[in-house]
C-alpha positions as CSV (number, residue, x, y, z in Angstrom):
1,M,0.1,0.1,-0.1
2,K,1.1,3.5,-0.9
3,L,0.0,5.7,2.1
4,L,-0.4,9.4,1.9
5,I,-0.1,10.8,5.5
6,T,-0.9,14.6,5.3
7,G,0.5,16.5,8.8
8,G,3.1,14.0,9.0
9,A,5.5,16.1,10.5
10,G,3.6,16.8,13.6
11,F,3.2,15.1,16.8
12,I,1.0,12.2,16.5
13,G,1.7,12.1,12.6
14,S,5.3,11.6,12.6
15,N,5.0,8.7,15.3
16,F,2.1,7.0,13.1
17,I,4.6,7.2,10.1
18,R,7.1,5.3,12.2
19,Y,4.7,2.8,13.4
20,I,3.2,2.0,9.8
21,L,6.9,1.8,8.3
22,N,8.2,-0.5,11.3
23,K,4.9,-2.5,11.1
24,Y,4.2,-3.1,7.2
25,P,7.7,-3.5,5.7
26,D,6.1,-3.5,2.2
27,Y,4.3,-0.2,2.6
28,Q,5.3,3.2,1.4
29,V,4.6,6.5,2.8
30,V,4.3,9.7,1.4
31,N,4.4,12.8,4.1
32,L,2.8,16.1,2.9
33,D,3.2,18.7,5.4
34,K,3.2,22.5,5.0
35,L,5.7,22.9,8.3
36,T,3.9,24.9,10.1
37,Y,5.3,26.1,13.7
38,C,4.7,22.6,15.0
39,G,5.8,20.7,12.1
40,N,9.1,19.4,12.4
41,L,11.4,17.4,10.4
42,D,13.5,16.5,13.4
43,N,10.5,14.4,14.4
44,L,11.2,12.1,11.3
45,K,15.2,12.2,11.2
46,D,15.9,8.6,12.0
47,I,13.8,7.5,8.9
48,K,14.5,10.3,6.5
49,N,16.8,7.9,4.2
50,D,14.3,5.1,4.5
51,P,13.3,4.5,0.7
52,R,10.0,3.6,1.5
53,Y,9.7,7.4,2.6
54,E,9.1,10.4,0.9
55,F,8.7,13.9,2.4
56,I,7.0,16.8,0.3
57,R,6.4,20.4,1.8
58,G,3.0,21.8,1.0
59,D,-0.5,23.0,1.9
60,I,-3.4,20.7,1.7
61,C,-5.4,23.8,0.8
62,D,-3.2,24.1,-2.4
63,K,-5.1,22.1,-5.0
64,K,-2.8,22.0,-7.9
65,L,-0.2,20.4,-5.4
66,V,-2.7,18.0,-3.7
67,D,-3.9,16.9,-7.3
68,E,0.0,16.2,-8.3
69,V,0.6,14.2,-5.1
70,F,-2.6,12.0,-5.5
71,A,-1.6,11.3,-9.2
72,R,1.3,9.4,-7.9
73,G,-0.6,6.4,-7.3
74,I,-2.0,6.8,-3.9
75,D,-4.0,4.0,-2.5
76,G,-5.1,5.5,1.2
77,V,-4.8,8.8,2.9
78,T,-4.9,9.5,6.4
79,N,-5.4,12.9,7.4
80,F,-3.6,14.6,10.4
81,A,-3.2,17.7,8.9
82,A,-4.8,20.5,11.2
83,E,-4.6,23.4,13.3
84,T,-5.1,21.7,16.9
85,H,-4.2,24.1,19.9
86,V,-7.3,25.4,21.5
87,D,-5.6,28.5,22.5
88,R,-4.6,29.5,19.3
89,S,-7.7,28.9,18.0
90,I,-9.1,31.5,20.4
91,L,-6.6,34.2,19.1
92,D,-6.8,33.1,15.4
93,P,-10.1,31.2,14.4
94,E,-9.4,31.7,10.7
95,A,-6.4,29.5,10.3
96,F,-8.2,26.7,12.0
97,I,-11.5,27.0,9.6
98,K,-8.8,27.3,6.5
99,T,-6.8,24.1,7.3
100,D,-9.3,21.8,9.4
101,V,-12.4,22.5,7.0
102,L,-11.1,23.9,3.3
103,G,-8.2,21.7,3.6
104,T,-10.3,18.7,4.4
105,H,-12.6,19.5,1.3
106,M,-9.4,19.7,-0.7
107,L,-8.5,16.3,0.2
108,L,-12.2,15.2,0.1
109,E,-12.2,16.2,-3.7
110,A,-9.0,14.6,-4.5
111,V,-9.9,11.2,-3.0
112,R,-13.1,11.4,-5.4
113,K,-11.1,12.4,-8.3
114,F,-8.6,9.8,-7.9
115,N,-10.7,6.5,-6.6
116,I,-8.7,6.4,-3.4
117,K,-9.5,3.2,-1.7
118,K,-9.5,4.5,2.0
119,Y,-9.5,8.0,3.6
120,V,-9.3,8.2,7.5
121,Q,-9.9,11.7,9.0
122,I,-8.2,12.1,12.0
123,S,-10.2,13.9,14.7
124,T,-10.7,14.8,18.4
125,D,-13.1,14.1,21.6
126,E,-13.5,17.7,21.7
127,C,-16.1,17.6,18.9
128,Y,-18.4,16.0,21.6
129,G,-18.0,19.0,24.1
130,S,-18.1,18.9,28.0
131,I,-19.8,16.0,29.5
132,K,-20.8,15.7,33.1
133,E,-21.1,12.0,33.5
134,G,-20.8,8.7,31.4
135,S,-18.9,8.9,28.2
136,S,-19.3,10.1,24.8
137,R,-20.7,7.4,21.9
138,E,-20.0,7.9,18.4
139,V,-23.7,8.1,17.8
140,D,-23.9,11.3,20.6
141,K,-24.7,14.8,19.5
142,V,-21.7,16.7,18.6
143,E,-21.6,20.2,20.5
144,P,-18.0,21.8,20.1
145,R,-17.3,25.2,22.3
146,S,-14.0,26.2,20.9
147,P,-13.0,27.4,17.2
148,Y,-10.7,24.6,17.3
149,S,-13.2,21.8,18.2
150,A,-15.9,23.6,15.8
151,S,-13.4,23.3,13.0
152,K,-12.5,19.7,13.4
153,T,-16.5,18.9,13.7
154,A,-17.3,20.6,10.7
155,G,-14.5,18.7,9.0
156,D,-15.7,15.5,10.1
157,L,-19.3,16.4,8.8
158,L,-18.1,17.3,5.6
159,A,-16.2,13.8,5.4
160,L,-19.2,12.0,6.5
161,S,-21.3,13.7,3.9
162,Y,-18.9,12.7,1.2
163,F,-19.7,9.3,2.2
164,T,-23.3,9.4,2.0
165,T,-23.4,11.7,-1.1
166,Y,-20.5,10.3,-3.4
167,G,-19.9,7.0,-1.6
168,L,-16.4,7.9,-0.7
169,P,-14.3,5.4,1.4
170,V,-14.4,7.6,4.5
171,L,-13.5,6.6,8.3
172,I,-13.1,8.8,11.3
173,T,-11.3,8.4,14.2
174,R,-12.0,10.8,17.3
175,G,-8.7,10.5,19.7
176,S,-8.6,11.6,23.5
177,N,-5.6,13.8,25.0
178,T,-2.5,12.3,23.6
179,Y,1.0,12.4,25.0
180,G,4.5,11.0,24.1
181,G,7.9,11.7,22.5
182,F,7.9,14.5,20.0
183,Q,4.9,16.4,20.9
184,Y,5.3,20.3,20.9
185,P,6.1,22.0,24.1
186,E,2.7,23.7,24.0
187,K,0.3,20.8,25.3
188,L,-0.3,20.4,29.0
189,I,2.2,17.4,29.6
190,S,5.1,18.5,27.0
191,L,4.9,22.0,28.4
192,F,5.0,21.1,32.2
193,V,7.8,18.7,31.8
194,T,10.2,20.7,30.1
195,N,9.2,23.9,31.9
196,L,10.3,22.0,35.1
197,L,13.5,20.8,33.5
198,E,14.3,24.4,32.8
199,G,13.5,25.2,36.3
200,K,10.5,27.0,35.5
201,K,7.1,27.0,37.1
202,V,4.0,25.4,35.4
203,P,0.9,27.4,34.6
204,L,-2.2,25.8,35.6
205,Y,-5.5,26.9,34.3
206,G,-8.0,27.7,36.8
207,D,-8.5,25.1,40.0
208,G,-7.2,22.4,37.6
209,L,-9.8,20.1,38.0
210,N,-10.9,19.8,34.3
211,V,-10.9,16.4,33.4
212,R,-9.3,14.7,30.4
213,D,-8.8,10.8,29.0
214,W,-5.2,10.4,28.5
215,I,-3.6,7.8,26.0
216,Y,-0.2,7.1,24.9
217,V,0.8,8.0,21.2
218,L,1.8,4.5,20.3
219,D,-1.6,3.4,21.7
220,H,-3.1,6.2,19.6
221,C,-1.5,4.8,16.2
222,S,-2.5,1.4,16.6
223,G,-6.0,2.6,17.0
224,I,-5.7,4.7,13.8
225,D,-4.0,1.7,12.4
226,T,-6.8,-0.8,13.1
227,V,-9.6,1.5,11.9
228,L,-7.5,2.0,8.7
229,H,-7.5,-1.8,7.9
230,K,-10.7,-3.1,9.6
231,G,-12.9,-0.2,10.3
232,K,-16.4,-0.3,8.5
233,L,-16.6,2.8,5.8
234,G,-18.7,5.7,6.8
235,E,-18.3,5.1,10.6
236,I,-16.8,7.0,13.3
237,Y,-14.5,5.2,16.0
238,N,-13.4,6.7,19.5
239,I,-9.6,6.0,20.4
240,G,-9.4,6.6,24.1
241,G,-6.9,5.2,26.9
242,G,-9.2,4.8,29.7
243,N,-7.2,7.1,32.1
244,E,-9.3,9.9,33.1
245,K,-7.3,12.4,35.4
246,T,-7.9,15.9,36.7
247,N,-5.0,18.5,35.2
248,L,-4.2,18.7,38.8
249,E,-3.4,15.2,38.9
250,I,-1.4,14.9,35.9
251,T,0.6,18.5,37.3
252,K,1.2,16.4,40.6
253,I,2.3,13.3,38.9
254,I,4.8,15.1,36.9
255,L,6.1,17.0,39.7
256,S,6.7,13.8,41.7
257,Q,8.7,12.0,38.9
258,L,10.9,15.0,38.5
259,G,11.4,15.6,42.3
260,K,9.5,18.9,42.5
261,D,6.8,20.1,44.9
262,E,3.7,22.3,44.6
263,S,5.5,25.5,45.0
264,S,6.3,24.8,41.3
265,I,2.6,25.2,40.3
266,Q,1.6,28.9,39.0
267,H,-2.4,29.2,39.0
268,V,-3.3,31.3,35.9
269,K,-6.6,32.8,34.9
270,D,-8.8,30.2,33.1
271,R,-9.4,30.2,29.4
272,P,-12.7,31.2,27.8
273,G,-14.8,28.1,27.4
274,H,-12.8,25.5,29.0
275,D,-14.8,22.5,28.7
276,R,-14.9,20.9,31.9
277,R,-14.8,17.0,31.1
278,Y,-14.1,14.6,28.4
279,S,-14.8,10.9,28.4
280,L,-14.7,8.3,25.5
281,D,-16.7,5.1,25.2
282,T,-14.3,2.7,23.2
283,S,-16.4,-0.1,22.9
284,K,-16.9,0.1,19.3
285,I,-13.3,-0.2,18.4
286,R,-12.7,-2.8,20.9
287,K,-14.8,-4.9,19.1
288,L,-12.3,-4.6,15.9
289,G,-10.0,-6.1,18.5
290,W,-8.1,-3.0,19.7
291,Q,-7.3,-2.0,23.1
292,P,-4.2,0.1,24.8
293,K,-0.9,-1.7,25.2
294,Y,0.7,0.7,27.7
295,S,-0.3,1.5,31.3
296,F,-0.6,5.0,32.1
297,E,1.9,4.9,34.7
298,E,4.7,3.1,32.3
299,A,3.9,5.4,29.4
300,M,3.9,8.7,31.8
301,K,7.2,7.5,33.0
302,E,8.6,6.9,29.3
303,T,7.3,10.1,27.9
304,I,9.2,12.2,30.9
305,D,12.1,10.0,30.5
306,W,11.9,10.9,26.2
307,F,12.0,14.7,27.4
308,K,14.9,14.3,29.7
309,N,17.0,12.5,27.0
310,N,16.1,14.6,24.3
311,E,16.6,18.0,25.1
312,W,18.4,18.7,21.7
313,W,14.9,18.4,20.2
314,W,13.0,20.6,22.4
315,K,15.4,23.4,23.7
316,K,15.8,24.7,20.2
317,I,12.1,24.9,19.8
318,K,11.5,26.8,23.0
319,S,14.5,28.9,22.4
320,G,13.1,30.0,19.0
321,Q,16.2,28.4,17.2
322,Y,14.3,25.8,15.1
323,L,12.1,28.8,13.9
324,E,14.6,30.8,12.6
325,Y,16.1,27.7,11.0
326,Y,12.8,27.1,9.6
327,K,12.3,30.4,8.1
328,K,15.8,30.6,6.6
329,Q,15.2,27.1,4.9
330,Y,11.5,27.7,3.9
331,G,10.8,31.3,4.1
332,K,7.8,32.5,6.4
């Protein structure tokens, strides 16, 4: 199979590329990535010379380029390309609408034009909105509450409409909060770990009691792989780790593992529209034979150790060195 992975230089996308190449020796991967601020080719430094891997820099909103890439004989598409950070979506909603909605449209049109066999849309549990009790199922009403989650929901609905209207081979995954190596240091775990390693405090929103379900990136990758190869077309599949923790609990775990105390916490004003709790019902994907492999404790330790051992990767990001290099190489 020749698999096009869009947004493959990002956190989950780069882990997924490595996962696919390791698991399927006869697969080829084409990575189409715009290389925005969080797209980082260092994420794939170890496989850049693999003959089964090809990188193309470009925007999924560029119809001409997308058509040129698809014309190379692509069999399947996994779309990770997205703006994903809620805080940034509050400051600049337009960028999210462009990539997450219009970009998805461009890909779907190419899937339609070139008769692609599979299209997997990578989405988020945030589409369901905040849930007080129980767990969100794939058939539940979507209630996005931020420009980010609204743009992802719009992309999902567009993809499903192409399945219904044109018979496109669409699948959707909605994952819970993901953590692990190569995560850009703006999300809770990656930011807090690197801040503490630098001797800085960690900015905890509000009372810290917002609840998220956490999944290790390799478990998330195996879930996407399961849906790609076993999922029923036109369906949505939740991928969650079953590890519901408050942000305060996560913070205390990180503090403990790094030998810090609660004086390293800096409580900051809560962000607008901060959803209180997400929770996913994963019974549907488990019927396909998938389940998480890594325990939360094991994966958290591995993640923290990864950041400890890879200062070369995150220090140049936080210092702005990587951004300067990126501008010199590729322009703005």
